[in-house]
N, CA, C and O atoms as CSV, one atom per row, in Angstrom:
chain,resi,resn,atom,element,x,y,z
A,1,MET,N,N,49.687,-15.372,68.676
A,1,MET,CA,C,48.974,-16.775,68.688
A,1,MET,C,C,50.476,-17.811,68.765
A,1,MET,O,O,51.433,-18.120,68.055
A,2,LEU,N,N,50.119,-17.980,69.643
A,2,LEU,CA,C,51.124,-19.700,69.922
A,2,LEU,C,C,50.330,-20.624,69.642
A,2,LEU,O,O,49.179,-20.841,70.020
A,3,ILE,N,N,51.435,-21.505,68.516
A,3,ILE,CA,C,50.821,-22.866,68.576
A,3,ILE,C,C,52.084,-24.021,68.685
A,3,ILE,O,O,53.090,-23.999,67.975
A,4,GLU,N,N,51.837,-24.862,69.568
A,4,GLU,CA,C,52.682,-25.925,69.761
A,4,GLU,C,C,53.471,-25.950,68.372
A,4,GLU,O,O,52.737,-25.799,67.395
A,5,GLY,N,N,54.857,-26.116,68.100
A,5,GLY,CA,C,55.593,-26.438,67.133
A,5,GLY,C,C,56.266,-25.173,66.640
A,5,GLY,O,O,57.323,-25.239,66.012
A,6,TYR,N,N,55.734,-24.142,66.883
A,6,TYR,CA,C,55.719,-22.713,65.727
A,6,TYR,C,C,56.656,-21.663,66.910
A,6,TYR,O,O,57.091,-20.548,66.623
A,7,GLY,N,N,56.783,-22.220,68.007
A,7,GLY,CA,C,57.288,-21.079,68.914
A,7,GLY,C,C,56.170,-19.899,68.762
A,7,GLY,O,O,54.947,-19.826,68.880
A,8,HIS,N,N,57.413,-18.872,68.385
A,8,HIS,CA,C,56.898,-17.250,68.384
A,8,HIS,C,C,57.156,-17.110,66.909
A,8,HIS,O,O,58.021,-16.309,66.553
A,9,GLY,N,N,56.523,-17.777,66.056
A,9,GLY,CA,C,56.882,-17.700,64.722
A,9,GLY,C,C,55.960,-16.891,63.987
A,9,GLY,O,O,54.840,-16.736,64.472
A,10,PRO,N,N,56.333,-16.180,62.557
A,10,PRO,CA,C,55.127,-15.266,62.388
A,10,PRO,C,C,53.954,-15.671,61.733
A,10,PRO,O,O,53.802,-15.434,60.534
A,11,VAL,N,N,52.727,-16.526,62.703
A,11,VAL,CA,C,51.937,-16.599,62.719
A,11,VAL,C,C,50.663,-15.727,62.828
A,11,VAL,O,O,50.941,-14.645,63.344
A,12,VAL,N,N,49.617,-15.826,62.572
A,12,VAL,CA,C,48.583,-14.818,62.378
A,12,VAL,C,C,47.403,-15.051,62.270
A,12,VAL,O,O,47.193,-15.997,61.511
A,13,ALA,N,N,46.361,-14.523,62.774
A,13,ALA,CA,C,44.861,-15.425,62.401
A,13,ALA,C,C,44.389,-15.095,61.301
A,13,ALA,O,O,44.355,-13.916,60.950
A,14,GLY,N,N,44.075,-15.787,60.786
A,14,GLY,CA,C,43.604,-15.878,59.157
A,14,GLY,C,C,42.143,-16.254,58.780
A,14,GLY,O,O,41.718,-16.448,57.642
A,15,ASP,N,N,41.615,-16.304,59.676
A,15,ASP,CA,C,39.888,-17.001,59.638
A,15,ASP,C,C,39.193,-16.158,58.950
A,15,ASP,O,O,38.314,-16.620,58.222
A,16,SER,N,N,39.439,-14.493,59.010
A,16,SER,CA,C,38.505,-13.791,58.380
A,16,SER,C,C,39.206,-13.630,56.847
A,16,SER,O,O,39.032,-12.653,56.118
A,17,LEU,N,N,40.046,-14.822,56.521
A,17,LEU,CA,C,40.553,-14.556,54.762
A,17,LEU,C,C,40.045,-15.355,54.009
A,17,LEU,O,O,40.087,-15.259,52.782
A,18,VAL,N,N,39.163,-16.795,55.019
A,18,VAL,CA,C,38.308,-17.662,54.351
A,18,VAL,C,C,36.918,-17.309,53.423
A,18,VAL,O,O,36.279,-18.002,52.632
A,19,GLY,N,N,36.744,-15.824,53.922
A,19,GLY,CA,C,35.308,-15.323,53.020
A,19,GLY,C,C,36.058,-14.284,51.979
A,19,GLY,O,O,35.224,-13.384,51.875
A,20,ARG,N,N,36.723,-14.073,51.492
A,20,ARG,CA,C,37.409,-13.516,51.068
A,20,ARG,C,C,37.413,-13.970,49.774
A,20,ARG,O,O,37.908,-15.085,49.608
A,21,ARG,N,N,36.812,-13.151,48.420
A,21,ARG,CA,C,37.083,-13.987,46.787
A,21,ARG,C,C,38.948,-14.288,47.260
A,21,ARG,O,O,39.762,-13.845,48.071
A,22,GLY,N,N,38.886,-15.382,46.083
A,22,GLY,CA,C,40.162,-16.141,45.943
A,22,GLY,C,C,40.699,-16.900,46.672
A,22,GLY,O,O,41.675,-17.582,46.360
A,23,PHE,N,N,40.105,-16.897,47.827
A,23,PHE,CA,C,40.440,-17.726,48.558
A,23,PHE,C,C,40.651,-19.547,48.873
A,23,PHE,O,O,41.441,-20.178,49.574
A,24,TRP,N,N,39.334,-20.008,47.823
A,24,TRP,CA,C,39.519,-20.752,47.946
A,24,TRP,C,C,39.858,-21.231,46.424
A,24,TRP,O,O,39.291,-22.296,46.177
A,25,ALA,N,N,40.421,-20.866,45.637
A,25,ALA,CA,C,40.935,-20.897,44.456
A,25,ALA,C,C,42.625,-20.719,44.986
A,25,ALA,O,O,43.325,-21.730,44.917
A,26,ASN,N,N,43.124,-19.677,45.406
A,26,ASN,CA,C,44.846,-20.384,46.053
A,26,ASN,C,C,44.449,-21.540,47.169
A,26,ASN,O,O,45.110,-22.558,47.375
A,27,HIS,N,N,43.402,-21.216,47.748
A,27,HIS,CA,C,43.317,-23.058,48.405
A,27,HIS,C,C,43.676,-24.459,47.851
A,27,HIS,O,O,44.293,-25.450,48.244
A,28,LEU,N,N,43.051,-24.101,46.844
A,28,LEU,CA,C,42.491,-25.650,46.095
A,28,LEU,C,C,43.347,-25.638,44.664
A,28,LEU,O,O,43.657,-26.704,44.134
A,29,LEU,N,N,43.538,-24.953,44.353
A,29,LEU,CA,C,44.097,-24.748,42.851
A,29,LEU,C,C,45.938,-26.001,43.214
A,29,LEU,O,O,46.359,-26.874,42.456
A,30,ALA,N,N,46.463,-25.630,44.364
A,30,ALA,CA,C,47.396,-26.673,44.565
A,30,ALA,C,C,47.179,-28.115,44.582
A,30,ALA,O,O,48.149,-28.851,44.765
A,31,MET,N,N,46.051,-28.582,44.417
A,31,MET,CA,C,45.686,-29.492,44.480
A,31,MET,C,C,44.988,-30.109,42.940
A,31,MET,O,O,44.235,-31.083,42.966
A,32,CYS,N,N,45.240,-29.618,42.028
A,32,CYS,CA,C,44.526,-29.603,40.988
A,32,CYS,C,C,46.216,-29.109,40.131
A,32,CYS,O,O,45.976,-28.779,38.970
A,33,GLY,N,N,47.236,-29.043,40.357
A,33,GLY,CA,C,48.403,-28.195,40.213
A,33,GLY,C,C,49.708,-29.733,39.993
A,33,GLY,O,O,50.896,-29.777,39.673
A,34,ASP,N,N,48.681,-30.773,40.363
A,34,ASP,CA,C,49.612,-31.819,40.691
A,34,ASP,C,C,49.812,-32.558,39.608
A,34,ASP,O,O,50.588,-33.509,39.705
A,35,GLY,N,N,49.013,-32.221,38.072
A,35,GLY,CA,C,48.875,-33.213,37.036
A,35,GLY,C,C,48.141,-34.111,37.029
A,35,GLY,O,O,48.216,-34.962,36.142
A,36,THR,N,N,47.225,-34.176,38.015
A,36,THR,CA,C,46.111,-35.752,37.916
A,36,THR,C,C,44.540,-34.593,37.591
A,36,THR,O,O,43.411,-35.025,37.823
A,37,CYS,N,N,44.733,-33.410,37.144
A,37,CYS,CA,C,43.758,-33.074,36.409
A,37,CYS,C,C,43.538,-33.006,34.805
A,37,CYS,O,O,44.593,-32.789,34.208
A,38,ALA,N,N,42.253,-33.161,33.874
A,38,ALA,CA,C,42.756,-33.485,32.701
A,38,ALA,C,C,43.097,-32.107,32.009
A,38,ALA,O,O,43.552,-32.075,30.865
A,39,GLU,N,N,42.895,-31.150,32.635
A,39,GLU,CA,C,42.825,-29.289,32.133
A,39,GLU,C,C,43.925,-28.842,33.294
A,39,GLU,O,O,44.012,-29.274,34.444
A,40,ARG,N,N,44.808,-27.750,32.570
A,40,ARG,CA,C,44.967,-26.910,34.079
A,40,ARG,C,C,43.774,-25.682,34.699
A,40,ARG,O,O,43.091,-24.804,34.171
A,41,ALA,N,N,43.961,-26.144,35.968
A,41,ALA,CA,C,43.056,-25.779,36.954
A,41,ALA,C,C,42.800,-24.165,36.755
A,41,ALA,O,O,43.933,-23.716,36.930
A,42,VAL,N,N,42.183,-23.362,36.562
A,42,VAL,CA,C,41.874,-22.105,37.045
A,42,VAL,C,C,40.901,-20.874,37.885
A,42,VAL,O,O,39.673,-20.825,37.805
A,43,PRO,N,N,41.790,-19.884,38.720
A,43,PRO,CA,C,40.549,-19.621,39.692
A,43,PRO,C,C,39.418,-19.242,39.567
A,43,PRO,O,O,38.855,-18.771,40.555
A,44,GLU,N,N,38.739,-19.328,38.320
A,44,GLU,CA,C,37.364,-19.288,38.125
A,44,GLU,C,C,36.089,-20.972,38.254
A,44,GLU,O,O,34.867,-21.118,38.295
A,45,TRP,N,N,37.341,-21.942,38.275
A,45,TRP,CA,C,36.623,-23.369,38.996
A,45,TRP,C,C,36.149,-22.493,40.264
A,45,TRP,O,O,34.977,-22.124,40.335
A,46,PHE,N,N,36.970,-22.212,41.136
A,46,PHE,CA,C,36.714,-21.810,42.673
A,46,PHE,C,C,35.805,-20.385,43.066
A,46,PHE,O,O,35.606,-20.029,44.228
A,47,GLY,N,N,35.358,-19.737,41.990
A,47,GLY,CA,C,34.530,-18.425,42.203
A,47,GLY,C,C,35.707,-17.365,41.978
A,47,GLY,O,O,36.905,-17.644,41.996
A,48,GLY,N,N,35.194,-16.188,41.777
A,48,GLY,CA,C,36.498,-15.222,41.320
A,48,GLY,C,C,36.838,-15.162,40.660
A,48,GLY,O,O,36.096,-15.655,39.810
A,49,ASP,N,N,37.881,-14.736,40.163
A,49,ASP,CA,C,38.747,-14.525,38.914
A,49,ASP,C,C,40.022,-14.325,39.542
A,49,ASP,O,O,40.136,-14.017,40.728
A,50,GLY,N,N,41.148,-14.528,38.614
A,50,GLY,CA,C,42.361,-14.276,38.624
A,50,GLY,C,C,42.775,-13.085,39.453
A,50,GLY,O,O,43.563,-13.245,40.385
A,51,ALA,N,N,42.398,-12.177,39.227
A,51,ALA,CA,C,42.703,-10.707,39.863
A,51,ALA,C,C,42.632,-10.960,41.507
A,51,ALA,O,O,43.531,-10.757,42.323
A,52,ASP,N,N,41.385,-11.429,41.727
A,52,ASP,CA,C,40.877,-11.833,43.088
A,52,ASP,C,C,41.775,-12.648,43.959
A,52,ASP,O,O,41.983,-12.522,45.166
A,53,ALA,N,N,42.413,-13.769,42.854
A,53,ALA,CA,C,43.203,-14.769,43.203
A,53,ALA,C,C,44.781,-14.000,43.792
A,53,ALA,O,O,45.073,-13.852,44.978
A,54,ASP,N,N,45.468,-13.670,42.836
A,54,ASP,CA,C,46.580,-12.703,42.844
A,54,ASP,C,C,46.624,-11.971,43.841
A,54,ASP,O,O,47.702,-12.094,44.422
A,55,ALA,N,N,45.613,-10.916,44.536
A,55,ALA,CA,C,45.786,-10.112,45.121
A,55,ALA,C,C,45.782,-10.508,46.624
A,55,ALA,O,O,46.294,-9.886,47.556
A,56,LEU,N,N,44.792,-12.189,46.671
A,56,LEU,CA,C,44.911,-12.668,48.053
A,56,LEU,C,C,45.751,-13.810,48.189
A,56,LEU,O,O,45.881,-14.611,49.115
A,57,ALA,N,N,46.416,-13.697,46.824
A,57,ALA,CA,C,47.848,-14.765,46.881
A,57,ALA,C,C,48.831,-14.198,47.995
A,57,ALA,O,O,49.485,-14.792,48.852
A,58,GLU,N,N,48.678,-12.421,47.599
A,58,GLU,CA,C,50.091,-11.725,48.653
A,58,GLU,C,C,49.827,-11.799,49.931
A,58,GLU,O,O,50.771,-11.512,50.668
A,59,VAL,N,N,48.516,-12.190,50.588
A,59,VAL,CA,C,48.441,-12.135,51.990
A,59,VAL,C,C,48.919,-13.671,52.356
A,59,VAL,O,O,49.831,-13.930,53.141
A,60,LEU,N,N,48.034,-14.754,51.554
A,60,LEU,CA,C,48.194,-15.652,52.294
A,60,LEU,C,C,50.013,-16.411,52.053
A,60,LEU,O,O,50.677,-17.116,52.812
A,61,PHE,N,N,50.220,-16.039,51.120
A,61,PHE,CA,C,52.072,-16.910,50.768
A,61,PHE,C,C,52.862,-15.700,51.556
A,61,PHE,O,O,54.009,-15.643,51.113
A,62,ASP,N,N,52.619,-14.675,52.615
A,62,ASP,CA,C,53.483,-13.804,53.060
A,62,ASP,C,C,54.354,-14.511,53.950
A,62,ASP,O,O,53.991,-15.219,54.890
A,63,PRO,N,N,55.824,-14.212,53.501
A,63,PRO,CA,C,56.791,-15.024,54.717
A,63,PRO,C,C,56.804,-14.421,55.923
A,63,PRO,O,O,57.068,-15.041,56.953
A,64,GLU,N,N,56.537,-13.237,55.893
A,64,GLU,CA,C,56.485,-12.577,57.323
A,64,GLU,C,C,55.180,-12.529,57.813
A,64,GLU,O,O,55.042,-11.555,58.552
A,65,GLN,N,N,53.935,-13.354,57.663
A,65,GLN,CA,C,53.034,-13.368,57.829
A,65,GLN,C,C,52.294,-14.769,57.902
A,65,GLN,O,O,51.269,-14.749,57.221
A,66,TRP,N,N,52.474,-15.715,58.398
A,66,TRP,CA,C,51.781,-17.130,58.630
A,66,TRP,C,C,50.382,-17.043,58.626
A,66,TRP,O,O,50.109,-17.011,59.826
A,67,PRO,N,N,49.226,-16.981,57.934
A,67,PRO,CA,C,47.780,-17.304,57.992
A,67,PRO,C,C,47.507,-18.671,59.024
A,67,PRO,O,O,48.000,-19.745,58.676
A,68,VAL,N,N,46.788,-18.599,60.172
A,68,VAL,CA,C,45.954,-19.439,60.740
A,68,VAL,C,C,44.886,-19.763,60.244
A,68,VAL,O,O,44.487,-18.777,59.625
A,69,PHE,N,N,44.288,-20.452,60.166
A,69,PHE,CA,C,42.953,-21.504,60.294
A,69,PHE,C,C,42.300,-21.827,61.053
A,69,PHE,O,O,42.687,-22.982,60.875
A,70,ARG,N,N,41.420,-21.960,62.016
A,70,ARG,CA,C,41.293,-23.112,62.901
A,70,ARG,C,C,39.950,-23.664,62.267
A,70,ARG,O,O,39.095,-22.905,61.808
A,71,VAL,N,N,39.834,-24.984,62.275
A,71,VAL,CA,C,38.624,-25.913,61.719
A,71,VAL,C,C,37.682,-26.454,62.617
A,71,VAL,O,O,38.098,-27.522,63.065
A,72,LEU,N,N,36.400,-26.085,63.125
A,72,LEU,CA,C,35.710,-26.655,64.116
A,72,LEU,C,C,35.627,-28.246,63.477
A,72,LEU,O,O,35.590,-28.477,62.269
A,73,VAL,N,N,35.610,-29.066,64.319
A,73,VAL,CA,C,34.420,-30.376,64.009
A,73,VAL,C,C,33.189,-30.824,65.273
A,73,VAL,O,O,33.198,-30.616,66.486
A,74,PRO,N,N,32.452,-31.329,64.624
A,74,PRO,CA,C,31.167,-31.938,65.111
A,74,PRO,C,C,31.863,-31.869,66.618
A,74,PRO,O,O,32.999,-31.490,66.905
A,75,ASP,N,N,31.033,-32.255,67.300
A,75,ASP,CA,C,30.738,-32.585,68.976
A,75,ASP,C,C,30.449,-33.911,69.216
A,75,ASP,O,O,29.340,-34.352,68.913
A,76,GLY,N,N,31.529,-34.800,69.860
A,76,GLY,CA,C,31.844,-35.801,69.979
A,76,GLY,C,C,32.712,-36.642,69.409
A,76,GLY,O,O,32.643,-37.868,69.325
A,77,HIS,N,N,33.757,-35.707,68.916
A,77,HIS,CA,C,35.012,-35.769,68.215
A,77,HIS,C,C,36.075,-35.872,69.244
A,77,HIS,O,O,36.135,-34.713,69.655
A,78,PRO,N,N,36.796,-36.440,69.792
A,78,PRO,CA,C,37.901,-36.197,70.610
A,78,PRO,C,C,38.583,-35.194,70.662
A,78,PRO,O,O,39.023,-34.975,71.790
A,79,VAL,N,N,38.966,-34.206,69.606
A,79,VAL,CA,C,39.195,-32.897,69.779
A,79,VAL,C,C,38.419,-32.080,68.731
A,79,VAL,O,O,38.016,-32.309,67.591
A,80,PRO,N,N,38.360,-30.819,69.747
A,80,PRO,CA,C,37.129,-29.581,69.405
A,80,PRO,C,C,37.959,-29.489,67.613
A,80,PRO,O,O,37.108,-29.659,66.740
A,81,GLY,N,N,38.826,-29.350,67.277
A,81,GLY,CA,C,39.260,-29.020,65.940
A,81,GLY,C,C,40.519,-29.165,65.393
A,81,GLY,O,O,41.376,-29.608,66.158
A,82,VAL,N,N,40.802,-28.938,64.417
A,82,VAL,CA,C,42.438,-28.710,63.885
A,82,VAL,C,C,42.571,-27.275,63.844
A,82,VAL,O,O,41.758,-26.418,64.188
A,83,VAL,N,N,44.131,-27.115,63.200
A,83,VAL,CA,C,44.542,-25.767,63.100
A,83,VAL,C,C,45.081,-26.076,61.557
A,83,VAL,O,O,45.349,-27.172,61.064
A,84,MET,N,N,45.130,-25.159,61.139
A,84,MET,CA,C,46.084,-25.200,59.182
A,84,MET,C,C,46.838,-23.968,59.193
A,84,MET,O,O,46.353,-22.857,58.978
A,85,VAL,N,N,48.150,-24.236,59.477
A,85,VAL,CA,C,48.973,-22.696,59.461
A,85,VAL,C,C,49.647,-22.747,57.700
A,85,VAL,O,O,50.433,-23.584,57.256
A,86,TYR,N,N,49.204,-21.898,57.170
A,86,TYR,CA,C,50.003,-21.534,55.874
A,86,TYR,C,C,51.154,-21.084,56.246
A,86,TYR,O,O,51.420,-20.004,56.773
A,87,ARG,N,N,52.152,-22.354,55.819
A,87,ARG,CA,C,53.906,-22.556,56.104
A,87,ARG,C,C,54.637,-21.655,54.779
A,87,ARG,O,O,54.892,-22.078,53.651
A,88,ASN,N,N,54.882,-20.202,55.375
A,88,ASN,CA,C,55.312,-19.469,54.022
A,88,ASN,C,C,57.043,-19.587,53.957
A,88,ASN,O,O,57.513,-18.450,53.946
A,89,PHE,N,N,57.881,-20.424,53.921
A,89,PHE,CA,C,59.209,-19.839,53.990
A,89,PHE,C,C,59.844,-19.563,52.860
A,89,PHE,O,O,59.655,-20.534,52.126
A,90,ALA,N,N,60.460,-18.814,52.345
A,90,ALA,CA,C,60.655,-18.038,51.247
A,90,ALA,C,C,61.117,-18.928,49.793
A,90,ALA,O,O,61.081,-18.458,48.656
A,91,ASP,N,N,61.691,-20.772,50.284
A,91,ASP,CA,C,62.068,-21.466,49.333
A,91,ASP,C,C,60.747,-22.742,49.278
A,91,ASP,O,O,60.688,-23.733,48.550
A,92,GLU,N,N,60.018,-22.385,50.072
A,92,GLU,CA,C,59.346,-23.373,50.492
A,92,GLU,C,C,57.921,-23.064,51.052
A,92,GLU,O,O,57.779,-22.247,51.962
A,93,PHE,N,N,56.704,-23.832,50.406
A,93,PHE,CA,C,55.393,-23.347,51.364
A,93,PHE,C,C,54.500,-24.180,51.554
A,93,PHE,O,O,54.907,-25.163,50.936
A,94,GLY,N,N,53.401,-24.475,52.073
A,94,GLY,CA,C,52.664,-25.650,52.054
A,94,GLY,C,C,51.721,-25.367,53.363
A,94,GLY,O,O,51.923,-24.420,54.123
A,95,VAL,N,N,50.775,-26.219,53.503
A,95,VAL,CA,C,49.796,-25.628,54.572
A,95,VAL,C,C,49.845,-27.340,55.373
A,95,VAL,O,O,49.540,-28.419,54.864
A,96,ASP,N,N,50.400,-27.007,56.925
A,96,ASP,CA,C,50.457,-27.953,57.941
A,96,ASP,C,C,49.464,-27.966,58.695
A,96,ASP,O,O,49.410,-28.765,59.630
């Protein structure tokens, strides 16, 4: 998979991961981890449990393989969709 700006980096197709238990917990917990939530966020808020989230975290945050997700937008928009990349540097990770 080649994505502009990522050269021949370690990106891999990640679309199939979205349906797995623990995906949304991993993806959304970061939003509640910035101190703005009244209480500490837990994986159960987003379905699944901590074990599901932990198991999938090993895949999502693997520095050797950065999952990429395509998000399509409705017809009529100037672009057909966007691409999200889980950027997994050893000392810095995030979603681009």
